[in-house]
C-alpha positions as CSV (number, residue, x, y, z in Angstrom):
1,M,3.4,-24.2,17.6
2,T,-0.1,-24.4,19.1
3,P,-2.7,-21.8,18.2
4,S,-2.4,-20.4,21.7
5,A,1.4,-20.2,21.5
6,R,1.1,-18.3,18.2
7,L,-1.1,-15.8,20.0
8,A,1.5,-15.4,22.7
9,A,4.1,-14.7,20.0
10,A,1.8,-12.1,18.3
11,I,1.4,-10.4,21.7
12,E,5.2,-10.2,22.0
13,V,5.5,-8.8,18.4
14,L,2.8,-6.2,19.0
15,D,4.3,-5.0,22.3
16,S,7.6,-4.4,20.5
17,H,5.8,-2.6,17.7
18,L,3.8,-0.4,20.2
19,A,7.1,0.5,21.8
20,G,8.1,2.2,18.5
21,A,9.6,-0.5,16.1
22,P,8.1,-1.0,12.6
23,A,5.9,-4.1,12.5
24,E,7.7,-5.7,9.6
25,Q,11.0,-5.2,11.3
26,V,9.8,-6.8,14.5
27,L,8.2,-9.8,12.6
28,T,11.5,-10.4,10.8
29,R,13.5,-10.1,14.0
30,W,11.1,-12.5,15.8
31,A,11.4,-15.1,13.0
32,R,15.2,-15.0,13.0
33,A,15.2,-15.5,16.8
34,H,12.7,-18.4,16.7
35,R,14.0,-20.7,14.0
36,F,11.8,-23.5,15.3
37,A,8.7,-21.7,14.0
38,G,7.5,-23.1,10.7
39,S,6.2,-21.1,7.8
40,S,2.6,-21.7,8.8
41,D,3.4,-20.4,12.3
42,R,5.0,-17.3,10.9
43,V,2.0,-16.7,8.6
44,A,-0.5,-17.1,11.5
45,I,1.5,-14.7,13.7
46,R,1.7,-12.2,11.0
47,D,-2.0,-12.4,10.2
48,T,-2.8,-11.9,13.9
49,V,-0.5,-8.9,14.2
50,Y,-1.8,-7.2,11.0
51,A,-5.4,-7.8,12.0
52,A,-4.7,-6.1,15.3
53,L,-3.1,-3.1,13.5
54,R,-6.0,-2.7,11.1
55,C,-8.5,-2.8,14.0
56,R,-6.3,-1.3,16.7
57,R,-8.8,1.0,18.1
58,S,-11.8,-1.3,18.3
59,F,-9.7,-4.3,19.5
60,S,-8.2,-2.0,22.2
61,H,-11.7,-1.2,23.3
62,L,-12.8,-4.8,23.3
63,G,-9.6,-5.9,25.1
64,G,-9.6,-3.2,27.7
65,G,-6.2,-1.7,27.0
66,A,-3.5,-0.6,24.5
67,T,-1.1,-3.5,25.0
68,G,-0.3,-6.4,22.7
69,R,-2.2,-8.7,25.1
70,A,-5.3,-6.4,25.0
71,L,-5.3,-6.2,21.2
72,V,-5.1,-10.0,20.9
73,L,-7.8,-10.4,23.5
74,G,-10.0,-7.8,21.7
75,G,-9.4,-9.6,18.4
76,L,-10.7,-12.9,19.8
77,R,-13.8,-11.2,21.1
78,A,-14.4,-9.5,17.8
79,A,-14.2,-12.9,16.1
80,G,-16.6,-14.4,18.6
81,V,-13.9,-16.7,20.0
82,D,-13.9,-17.6,23.8
83,P,-10.6,-16.1,25.1
84,D,-10.5,-18.6,27.9
85,A,-9.8,-21.3,25.3
86,H,-6.4,-19.7,24.6
87,F,-5.5,-17.6,27.6
88,T,-4.7,-20.6,29.7
89,G,-1.0,-20.2,30.6
90,I,-0.4,-23.8,29.5
91,A,2.3,-24.8,27.0
92,H,3.4,-21.3,26.1
93,A,-0.1,-19.9,25.9
94,P,-0.8,-16.4,27.3
95,P,-1.6,-16.3,31.1
96,P,-5.3,-16.6,32.1
97,L,-7.5,-13.5,32.1
98,S,-7.6,-11.3,35.2
99,E,-10.8,-10.1,36.7
100,A,-10.3,-6.7,35.1
101,E,-9.9,-8.3,31.7
102,R,-13.2,-10.1,32.2
103,R,-15.2,-6.9,32.6
104,N,-17.7,-5.8,30.0
105,P,-16.0,-3.2,27.8
106,G,-19.2,-1.2,27.4
107,P,-20.6,0.4,24.2
108,M,-18.3,1.3,21.4
109,G,-18.3,4.7,19.8
110,R,-18.8,5.3,16.1
111,L,-15.3,6.2,15.2
112,T,-13.9,3.5,17.5
113,G,-16.0,0.9,15.7
114,L,-14.7,2.2,12.4
115,D,-11.1,2.2,13.6
116,C,-10.7,5.8,12.6
117,P,-8.5,8.3,14.4
118,D,-10.6,11.2,15.8
119,W,-8.4,13.9,14.3
120,L,-8.6,12.5,10.8
121,A,-12.3,11.8,10.7
122,P,-13.5,15.3,9.7
123,A,-11.1,15.4,6.7
124,L,-11.9,11.9,5.7
125,E,-15.7,12.5,5.9
126,T,-15.3,15.6,3.8
127,A,-13.3,13.8,1.1
128,L,-15.3,10.6,1.1
129,D,-18.8,11.9,1.8
130,A,-21.3,9.0,1.8
131,A,-18.4,6.5,1.2
132,F,-16.8,7.3,4.5
133,E,-18.2,4.5,6.6
134,P,-18.0,1.8,3.9
135,V,-14.4,2.7,3.1
136,M,-13.4,2.7,6.8
137,Q,-15.1,-0.7,7.3
138,L,-13.3,-2.0,4.2
139,F,-10.0,-1.0,5.8
140,Q,-10.6,-3.3,8.7
141,H,-10.0,-6.2,6.4
142,R,-7.0,-7.6,4.5
143,A,-6.4,-6.2,1.0
144,P,-6.8,-8.5,-2.0
145,V,-3.7,-9.7,-3.8
146,F,-3.4,-8.5,-7.4
147,L,-1.2,-9.4,-10.3
148,R,-0.3,-7.3,-13.3
149,V,0.0,-9.2,-16.6
150,N,3.0,-8.2,-18.7
151,G,1.1,-7.5,-21.9
152,T,4.3,-7.5,-24.0
153,R,4.8,-11.2,-23.3
154,T,1.3,-12.7,-22.8
155,G,-2.4,-12.1,-22.3
156,R,-4.6,-12.2,-19.3
157,D,-6.4,-15.4,-20.4
158,A,-3.2,-17.2,-21.2
159,V,-1.5,-16.4,-18.0
160,S,-4.6,-17.4,-16.0
161,G,-4.2,-20.9,-17.4
162,L,-0.5,-21.0,-16.6
163,L,-1.1,-19.9,-13.1
164,A,-3.8,-22.5,-12.6
165,R,-1.2,-25.2,-13.4
166,N,0.8,-23.8,-10.5
167,G,-2.1,-24.1,-8.1
168,I,-2.9,-20.3,-8.3
169,A,-6.5,-19.4,-9.0
170,V,-7.2,-15.9,-10.4
171,R,-10.1,-13.8,-11.8
172,P,-10.1,-10.8,-14.0
173,V,-10.6,-7.3,-12.5
174,E,-12.7,-4.6,-14.1
175,L,-10.7,-1.8,-12.6
176,A,-7.7,-2.5,-14.9
177,E,-7.5,-4.6,-18.1
178,T,-4.1,-5.8,-17.0
179,A,-5.1,-6.9,-13.5
180,L,-5.9,-10.3,-12.0
181,E,-7.1,-10.9,-8.5
182,V,-5.6,-13.9,-6.8
183,V,-8.3,-15.9,-5.1
184,E,-6.3,-19.0,-4.2
185,G,-2.6,-19.8,-3.8
186,A,-1.2,-16.3,-3.3
187,R,1.8,-17.6,-1.4
188,R,2.9,-19.7,-4.4
189,I,3.2,-16.7,-6.8
190,Q,6.8,-15.7,-6.2
191,G,8.0,-19.3,-6.4
192,S,6.2,-20.0,-9.7
193,Q,7.7,-20.1,-13.2
194,V,5.2,-17.6,-14.4
195,F,6.6,-15.0,-12.0
196,A,10.2,-16.0,-12.7
197,D,9.7,-15.6,-16.4
198,G,8.4,-12.0,-15.9
199,L,4.9,-12.8,-17.2
200,V,3.3,-11.2,-14.0
201,E,4.2,-8.8,-11.3
202,L,2.5,-8.1,-8.0
203,Q,0.8,-4.8,-8.2
204,D,-2.4,-3.3,-6.8
205,A,-5.2,-3.0,-9.4
206,A,-5.8,0.7,-8.8
207,S,-2.1,1.3,-9.2
208,Q,-2.3,-0.4,-12.5
209,A,-5.4,1.7,-13.4
210,V,-3.3,4.8,-12.7
211,V,-0.6,3.8,-15.2
212,L,-3.3,2.9,-17.8
213,A,-4.6,6.5,-17.6
214,L,-1.2,8.1,-18.4
215,P,-0.9,9.7,-21.8
216,L,2.0,7.6,-23.1
217,S,3.2,7.2,-26.7
218,P,6.1,5.3,-28.2
219,G,9.6,6.8,-27.7
220,M,8.7,9.2,-24.9
221,R,11.3,10.0,-22.3
222,V,9.7,9.2,-19.1
223,L,10.9,9.8,-15.5
224,D,9.5,7.9,-12.6
225,L,10.5,10.6,-10.0
226,C,9.6,8.7,-6.8
227,A,10.2,5.2,-8.2
228,G,10.4,3.1,-5.0
229,G,10.3,-0.5,-6.0
230,G,9.6,0.5,-9.6
231,G,6.1,-1.1,-10.1
232,K,4.8,1.8,-12.1
233,T,8.0,2.0,-14.2
234,L,7.5,-1.6,-15.2
235,A,3.8,-1.1,-15.8
236,M,4.5,1.8,-18.1
237,A,7.1,-0.3,-20.0
238,A,4.5,-3.0,-20.5
239,R,2.2,-0.5,-22.4
240,T,4.5,0.9,-25.1
241,P,8.3,1.2,-25.9
242,L,9.7,4.2,-23.8
243,H,13.0,5.6,-22.6
244,H,12.8,4.9,-18.9
245,F,14.5,6.9,-16.2
246,A,14.0,6.2,-12.4
247,H,14.9,8.2,-9.3
248,D,14.1,8.1,-5.7
249,A,15.2,10.4,-2.9
250,H,16.1,7.2,-1.0
251,P,17.9,5.1,-3.5
252,R,17.8,2.0,-1.4
253,R,14.1,1.8,-2.1
254,M,15.0,1.0,-5.7
255,A,17.3,-1.9,-4.7
256,D,15.0,-4.5,-6.2
257,L,14.2,-2.6,-9.4
258,P,17.3,-3.7,-11.5
259,A,16.4,-7.4,-11.0
260,R,12.7,-6.8,-11.6
261,A,13.5,-4.8,-14.8
262,A,15.8,-7.5,-16.1
263,R,13.1,-10.1,-15.5
264,A,10.6,-8.0,-17.4
265,G,13.1,-7.2,-20.2
266,V,13.1,-3.5,-19.5
267,T,16.1,-1.1,-19.7
268,V,16.0,1.6,-17.0
269,T,18.5,4.5,-16.4
270,F,18.8,5.3,-12.7
271,L,19.3,8.9,-11.8
272,A,20.7,10.5,-8.6
273,S,19.1,13.8,-7.6
274,D,22.0,15.8,-9.2
275,D,21.4,13.9,-12.5
276,I,17.8,14.9,-13.1
277,A,18.6,18.3,-14.6
278,K,21.4,16.8,-16.7
279,H,19.0,14.4,-18.4
280,A,16.1,16.8,-18.6
281,P,13.8,17.6,-20.3
282,F,11.3,14.7,-20.0
283,D,8.1,14.2,-21.9
284,L,6.3,12.8,-18.9
285,I,7.2,12.8,-15.2
286,L,5.3,10.5,-12.9
287,A,5.4,11.8,-9.4
288,D,3.9,9.2,-7.1
289,V,4.8,11.3,-4.1
290,P,5.3,10.3,-0.4
291,C,1.9,10.7,1.3
292,S,-0.2,9.6,4.2
293,G,-1.0,6.3,2.6
294,S,-4.6,6.7,3.7
295,G,-5.8,4.9,0.6
296,S,-3.7,1.8,1.3
297,W,-4.4,1.3,5.0
298,R,-5.5,-2.3,4.4
299,R,-1.9,-3.0,3.3
300,S,0.0,-0.7,5.7
301,P,-2.3,-0.2,8.6
302,E,0.2,1.1,11.1
303,G,0.3,4.4,9.1
304,K,-3.2,5.1,10.2
305,W,-2.0,5.3,13.8
306,T,1.4,6.9,13.3
307,L,0.2,9.8,11.1
308,T,0.0,13.1,13.1
309,P,-1.0,16.6,12.1
310,E,2.7,17.6,12.2
311,S,3.8,14.7,10.0
312,L,0.9,15.4,7.5
313,A,2.0,19.1,7.3
314,S,5.6,17.9,6.6
315,L,4.3,15.6,3.8
316,L,2.3,18.4,2.2
317,S,5.5,20.5,2.0
318,V,7.5,17.6,0.5
319,Q,4.7,17.0,-2.1
320,S,4.8,20.6,-3.2
321,G,8.6,20.5,-3.5
322,I,8.5,17.4,-5.6
323,M,5.9,18.9,-8.0
324,D,8.2,22.0,-8.3
325,T,11.2,19.8,-9.1
326,A,9.1,18.0,-11.8
327,A,7.9,21.3,-13.3
328,R,11.5,22.3,-13.9
329,A,12.4,19.1,-15.7
330,L,9.5,18.8,-18.1
331,S,9.7,19.6,-21.8
332,P,7.2,22.2,-23.3
333,G,4.0,20.2,-23.9
334,G,5.1,17.6,-21.4
335,T,2.9,16.1,-18.7
336,L,3.3,15.9,-14.9
337,A,1.3,13.0,-13.5
338,Y,0.8,13.7,-9.9
339,V,-0.2,10.6,-7.9
340,T,-0.9,9.8,-4.3
341,C,-2.3,6.8,-2.5
342,S,-4.2,9.2,-0.3
343,M,-7.9,10.0,0.2
344,L,-7.2,13.4,1.8
345,T,-8.2,16.5,-0.1
346,A,-5.2,18.3,1.4
347,E,-2.8,15.9,-0.4
348,N,-4.8,15.7,-3.6
349,E,-7.0,18.5,-5.1
350,D,-5.5,21.2,-2.8
351,R,-1.9,20.3,-3.8
352,V,-2.9,20.6,-7.5
353,K,-4.6,24.0,-7.0
354,L,-1.6,25.4,-5.2
355,F,0.7,24.1,-7.9
356,L,-1.3,25.8,-10.6
357,T,-1.0,29.0,-8.6
358,R,2.8,28.7,-8.5
359,H,3.1,27.5,-12.1
360,P,0.5,29.3,-14.3
361,Q,2.1,27.8,-17.5
362,F,0.5,24.5,-16.5
363,R,-3.1,23.4,-17.0
364,L,-5.0,20.6,-15.5
365,T,-6.1,18.1,-18.2
366,G,-7.5,15.3,-16.1
367,Q,-8.1,14.4,-12.5
368,T,-9.4,11.1,-11.1
369,R,-10.0,9.5,-7.7
370,F,-9.8,5.7,-7.5
371,S,-12.0,4.6,-4.6
372,P,-11.1,1.6,-2.5
373,L,-14.7,0.4,-3.0
374,A,-13.8,-0.3,-6.6
375,G,-11.5,-3.2,-5.3
376,G,-8.0,-1.8,-5.2
377,D,-6.3,0.8,-3.0
378,G,-7.4,4.4,-2.9
379,F,-5.5,6.5,-5.4
380,F,-5.6,10.0,-6.8
381,L,-4.2,11.1,-10.2
382,A,-3.9,14.6,-11.7
383,L,-2.5,15.2,-15.2
384,L,-0.9,18.6,-15.6
385,R,0.3,19.7,-19.0
386,C,3.1,22.2,-19.4
387,G,2.0,24.9,-22.0
388,N,-0.7,24.6,-24.6
């Protein structure tokens, strides 16, 4: 496909997404319907789509509209590329620009330039203070790719050399002693022998830092209450021998965890909701709760635009309910590790304060915010101990 034809495909994908379909779903569907498109075409289209989602508000301003075509046009202008070179209507390229599309878009407001929704700005500015603008600017760009080294099998230096032989260049990350940032060859990782042998896993550096901050000791019974793909379960297993239990309210999210656990040499007991009380009590419960995802908008940018006051209120209720469930399943002296990938105080410090009001037998032993400016996603961790 020509570069212009790729832009036309990105416009098609964006229009479907803007009509309500998840971006990943649309990209998958498009690829299946266009088998002639090579891997480099699919990568280019995906990159264009996600760049538009990260910068949806500013690209819309520069492109003069809220359609896929306007977003792609705005993206070209943001990159300093002459749109007329691609909007030609020739050989599957997008049709030429109209007179209306050629008009000067005018000055861009502060929040538009930062790609920040108006209604979220006050809460984000309060939470981030002086870091608000730098963080929002960071979210306009792609997230780095990080690996977690499986410390039970190898070390960071050794695995760096093995990766280099596979054409994958990495560098150590200060945020977590287990983390490597991929600087070249990221698309080769999952096909490499290093990955197949369970020496590394894909995991954000701040997510790794969260696990390294957990008070784990050998033999503990640990429940990953909102396990999802199980990245934190595996990261805990790489620290010390534990008895692992995993649960998710949507079990399909854990579909890949059995294979990942087998590759890492980890035994995990999977629990349905009704099984939690039967296997309680646990020494530590990790509750990485559903949240706004505002700390990971580089990776999942559509969440920035789909979040509403109503959906945020619903998430706050779910978060409190999950914390209450965890409180009932902890052993005396056990720890509830409350985690979000959010930067909003309402989902973080406020949830903890309300929990302590409902459960006075708990006390806060530690609380940390991981800023996206440190390199990884934005995370929040609170450690709550049951009893003295």
